[in-house]
N, C-alpha and C positions, 0 to 999 in steps of 0.2 A: 515219615519224613519226605519220602519220594513224592507223596501226594501234595504236601505243603510246597515243595519246590516246584511241582507242576503248576499249582495255582499261582504262585509268585511269578513264574515265567509267563503264564497267560496274562496276568495283570500287567506286567511290564510291557508285553507286546501290544496290549490294547492301548496303554498310555502313549507309547511311541506312535502307534498308528493314528490315534486321535490327535496328537500334536501335529503330525505331518499333514493330516487331512485339514486341520484348522488353518494351516498356513498355505495351503495350496493356492488359494485365490490371490495371495501376495507373491508367491513364487513365480507366477506367470509374468511379473514385471521384469523386463530385460535388465541385465546388469548394466548395460550401456545407456540406460534411459537418461536423457539430458534434461527432462522435465518430469517431475512427479508431484501430483497434487493429492493430498488426502483430506477428506472431510467426513466428519462423524456427525450425521444428522441428529442422532439421539442426544449427544452432548450439546450440539448447536441449538436445538429447540427445547432443551430441558426445562427452561423457565419461561417458555413463550406461551402465551394464551392467544391462540389464533381466534380473532373475532368470528362469531357465528356467521355474520354477513359475508366475510371474506371466504369462509368455507363454502357458503351457499353459492357465491360467485364462481368459485373453482368448480363446483359440481355442475353449475350451469354451463361452464366452458366444456366440461367433459361431455355434457349432453349434446353439444354442438358437434362433437367428434364421434361419439358412440350412440347407438340407438338400441331400443328394445331391452331385453334382459341384460345384455352386455353393459348397458349404461348403468344399471342398478349395481351390477357386480363391481364395475370400476369405481363407482361412488363409495361402495363399501370399503374398497381398498384404500381410497383417498382418505376416508374418515378414520381408518384404522380398525374398522369392524371386521375386516377380512384380510387375510395375508396375501401379499403379492409374490411370496416366495423368496423375498430378499431380507437378509438379516441387517436391519438398519442400526443395530447396536454396535456393529463393527464398522470400521472406517471404509469408505468407498475410495478407490484409487483411480485417478486418471493419469495417463503418462504419455510421453512422446519419446520414441527411440531416436537414436542418432540418424537413422535413415528416414526420419519424419513419419513413421508409422504411429497412429494415434490409437490408444487403448483405454478401456474403462473396465475395471475389475471390481466385482461385488461378491460378497459372501452370500451363499444360498442357504436359506433356512429350510426350504422345502422344495424339492424339484417337482413334486406333484402340483403345488400351488403355482410354481413357475410355468408348468405345462398349461395350467388353466389360463394364465395370463396371456401366453402366446397363442393359445387357441382363440381367445377373444380378439387379439390383434389380427390374427389370420382371417377371422370372419369379417372384420371391419376393413380388410384389404390394406392393413398397415404393415404387414410382414408376409413373407412366404410361409407356407405350411412347413413346420419343423420336420426334419428328417433325422433318423437314427443312424449314427455312423461312428465307429471306433469308441463306443461307450459314451458318446456325447449326442446331444440334440443340436442340430444346426439349422439356422435360418438367416434371412437377410431382412433388415428393416430400412425403410426409406431408400431402397435400391442400392445404397452405397456402403452400408455398414454390415459387416459379417458378425453373426452372433453364434456363440457356442456355449453350452452349459451342461453341468452334471449336478450331482447331489451336493457339491461343495462350492463351485465357482460359476459365476456368470461373467463371460468375457465378451465385450463388444469392441470391434476394431474397425478402423478405416485405414486403407492403404496397405492391406495385406490379404492374402488368399487363405483358403482353408488349410493348406499345407503349412503356411507360416504360423497360423494360430495353433495347429496341432503341435508344432515344435515348441511353442510357448508353454503348452500344457505339459509337455514332456520334460520341461526344464527341471533342474534340481536346485535346491536352496543355494548351493555353493556358487552356481552360475546365474543367480538372480540378483535383483536390486537389494534383496534382504541381506545379502552377504557383504554389503558395502557399509563403510562407516557413515555414509550419508543417511541410510535407513536407520541406523542406530541413533543418529542425532535427531531424526524426526520422531522416533519412538520415545526418546527421553524428553522431548519438548512437550508432549502431551497437550497440544492445542487442538481445538475442534476443527480448524482449517489450517493446512500447511501447504506451502509450495516450495519445492526444491528445484533449483535450476543452476546450471553452470553458466558463468559469465561469458563463456565463449559464444553462447547464444545471443548475447547482447551485441557482440561484434558482428555476428552474421546477420543481424536484423537491423543494421544501421543505427544502433544505439551506442556508438563508440564514445559519445560524450560522457556516458556513465562510467565507462572503463578508464577514461582519462583521469578520473578522480582517485584511482588506485595509487598506493604509495610507490615510490621509485623502486624499481627492481622486481615488481610483482607483475606477473603475466596473467592476463584475464583467463586464459585456458586452465590455470592452476587454482582458480578461485571459484567457490560456490556461494550461492545466496540462498538462505533459508528464510522464508517469510511466513509469518503465522498471524492468524486472527484470534484475538482474545476478547470475549465479551464480558463486561462486568456491569453492575448497576451504575447507570449514569454515564457510561463511557464504553467506546469500542476502540481497541488498540490493534494496529497493524504493525507488527514488529519485524524488523529485518536484521539479519546477521550475516556478515561475510566471514567465510572460513575456508580453510584449505586442508586437504589431506596430506599435502606436502609439508613436512616439518619446517623446512627453511622458509617457505612462503608464509606459513602460519605465524612464524616468529616475526617476519617483516610486517605482517598486518598488526600484530600486537605492538611492535616497536614504534609504529606510526603514531601512537598516542603521545610520544614525546614531542611531536611537532605542534601540539596544541596545548592550550591551557584551559582549566575549568573557568567558567564565567565567574568573575568576582562579585558582580552585582552593582557596579558603579553607576550604571545608567538604567536601572529598572524603574523607569518613569515614562509616562506618556499622557497626552490629553485624555480626558474622560471618555470621549467617543472615538478613540483611535481605531484605525482599520487594521494595521499590522505592526508588530514589534518583532524585530529579529536581533538576536545577540550571539556573539561568538567570543571565545577566548583565543586571541591570536598571538602568534609569534611572527612578526613582520617578515623576517628573512625567509622563513619556511613558506609563508603564504605567497610571497613573491615568486619563489621557485615554482610553486604549483601553478600560479597564474601564467607564468611565462612558458610553461610546458604545454599549455592548451592554446591551440591556434587562434581561436576566437578572442580570448581574453588578451593574448599577447598582442594581437593586432590593435585592440583597443588601448592597451598601454602605450604602444608606439605612437598612436594618434594623440593621446593626452600629453606625451612627452614633448610635443611641439609647443605646448603652452607652458606647462609646469613639469618639474621633475617628479612625476607621480610615483616612480619607482623608489626614489629616495624617501618620499613620504611614507610609502607602505613599509619600507624597511624599518622605519622608526617606530612603528606600532608595536607595542608590547603590553598586552592586557586586553581589556574589554573593547569590543567594537560593536556598536549598535546602530541599526537602521530603523527608523520609525516613519510610517506613513500615517500622518496625524488625522487624516479624514478620508472619507470615501470620495474619490475623484468625481467631478462633474464633467463638463465638456472641456475643461481646461487640462493642461498637462498635470500629471500626478505630483502632488507636493510630497517632499521627503526631507528627512534630516539624517545624516550619518555622523556619528560621534565615535572617536577612538582615542584610547589612552596611548600616549607615546613615551618612549624611553628618553627621547631628546627632541628638541625642535631646531636642530642645526640647519635644517633646510630653509628656515626663514632668512638666513644670511644670503641666499641666492635669489631672493624675490626680484631685486632690481635687475639682475642679469636676465631672469626669465622675461621680464617685461620688455627688455630690449630685443631678445632673440625671437619672441613670438611675432614681432612685427613682420618678419620674413614670411610668415604664413597668414598675414592679414588678420591677426588676432590681437586683442587688447585686454588689459586688466586694469581696473581702477581700485584705489584704496578707499574704503569706507570709514575705517577707524583703525586704531593700532592693531596690527596683525589680523585685519579683517578685509577681505577683498571680494570683488565681483569679476569673474572671468567671462568675457564675451566670446563665445566660440563662433557665432554667426549672428545674423540679424534676428533670428528667431529663438536662439537658445543661449542662455547665460546660466552661470553657476556661482553661488556664493561659497566661499571657503575661508578658512583661517584657523587661528589657534587661540584657545582660551584656557589658560592655566594648564599648559602641557597636554591639553586635549585638542586634537585636530578635528575640524568639522567641515562637512560639505552639506549644502542644502539647496533646494530649489529656490528660485526668486520668490520674494514675498512670503517666505517661511522663516519664522524666527526660531533659531535653534534653542535659544535660552528659554523661550516660552514652552517649547516642546518638552523640555526636561524640567520644567519648573515644579511640577507636582507629582506625587505618587499616584498610582492607579490601582483601584480595588481589584480589578481583574488580574493584573500582574502581581500584586501583593500576595494573592492566594497561591500563586505559582512560584513565588520567590525561591523557596527551598529547592524545588525541582529545577529551576533555571540555574541555580548555583551548582547543581550536581551535573551540569551538562557542559559540553564544549561548544555546542551549537543548539540554538533554540529559536523557534519561530512560533508566534501566536497570532492567528488570524481571528479577529473579533467579528463575529457575524451579525451582531446587533445593528450596526450602522447600515448593513445591507437590508435588513428587514425594515428598518425605519424608512429607508429610501423607497422600498417597495410600497409601503403603506402610504407614503406621501404621494407617490406616483398614482396609486389607486384613487386617492382623494381628489387629485387634480384632473384625472383623465377619464374616470368612469362615473356613471350615474348611480344614484342611491340604491337602486335595485341590485345592481351588480356588486356594489360594495357590501350590501347586506348579506349577499351570498358567501362572500369570502371572509367576513368579519370573525367567524369562529375558527378559521383555519390558522393554526399556530405552528410555525416551523419548529421542529423539536430540538435542533442543535443551537448552541450559543457560541461555540468557538471550535477551531481546529488547531491542533498543536503538532508541530514536527520537531523532534529533538534527537540529539545524539549524545550519549553519555561517554562515548569513546570513539575512536576512529574507525571501528569495524562493526558497530551496531547502531541502529536508530529505530525510531518508532513514529508512527503517524496516528494521532488520537483524535477521535470525534467525541465531543463532550455534549451531553444533554442538558437542557435547562432544568429538567426534573432529575435530580441526582439519585432518586430512589426508584426510577423506572429502568427496565431493561431496554437496550437499544432496539432489539427486534420488535418488542412490544410497542415502542414508540413509533417505529416505522410502519407497523401494521395500523396503528391508530391514525397516523398521518395519511396513509394510503386510503383507509376507509372514508375519512373526511373528504379527501380529494376526489375519490370516485363518486361519492354522494354529490359533491359540487358539480361534477361533470354531468351527472344524470339530471340534476335540476336545470342546468344550463341548456341541455338538449331539449328538455320538456318545455322550456320557456321559448 
């Protein structure tokens, strides 16, 4: 019995030690890290077939940096025939601490293989000769980055000395980023690429216009943003979620949903070759509050109020609001149409008064038809607006709002269910851009040049930005070939483009 207990104790100790050792490369991340990026190369490249030509190009690039036997060894590491000492099945972490120290932490699979890698770098004068100290090997790469590693962790840092790095290695889990709910959220998300950051970084980096979109009562310093990249066949999604570890703030983020409506689908229409369609489910009163709280938009509202009571019009909106850019702009100003569902059209009673008061600002407005007007803001800019069956519209000159929404559109129809599950949705149709490019090539280049690019096909057909609620959104890049992986498509495109460039240089 004593012998059994002895073996159980040894087994338990080994398991605990193994667990701690496995986490060591994550424990070095400071608890106060304001930015943490994780990327898992194994998952990211799982279904990717890197073209042999691209691999050869990469090896050629290595040949320009390394020479002799070192070049062969590096090429073996690049192709996966030899180990570089890093475990790429585990996530790699990049992070920035509150005092702007940058770090990169990787799981070591073999410190012997890592020794071989740094010996090669030393011979090629890309790093200092590693030295042994405190159970770690230390070196410097590119003069500015400190490197330390042992049998478990490779840590590369900028903006910190050896003493600071040793302190990071001496860290325990309780005082690391691993102990935070932010790390738990990243672990639960399971995406191959993730970025955690605090919104206070946006304030400190002159991105305050982003924090102005936060709900009333929410401080940027209490809010975090988790962004992740997800790759599927035919599509790449960049997902973003706002969240807070402060319960009150988190509730405010969730409660902000009540300020929006789901898109009903009243205006899911556009010309066949439209450039952009944007839809939102709006509550006019709430939208106006947010617009007035932002300096830039509030100033624009005040300017428009010189002509028409734009604030009263916005207040009346209740339901779908859609903006369409019906075609790719040429040299003329961009054509557009805005259409919105209103709860009432009481503002029409004030049109005669508006026409009189705007004269004080040297503005004028003419009536085209019943409840249809053209507002002249200056000699170069005018705007059509009016009401049609309780729908208020604004459009650029020479743009027919009725024609814009006259027919359904195949591209939008296939997204209709997704649109109706969103409070905000933007679809950028890339096909008109490609058609414009091809037309430009036909008119500006000779046959030889056109023949070179005729086989180059851009892989993406549209870009979609959507928000299903007030605290999460996604940016999606859609492939023409719905059965192809995004990275494979990008590799194919790169191969064709690099081949084109080589042909061009040879000619």
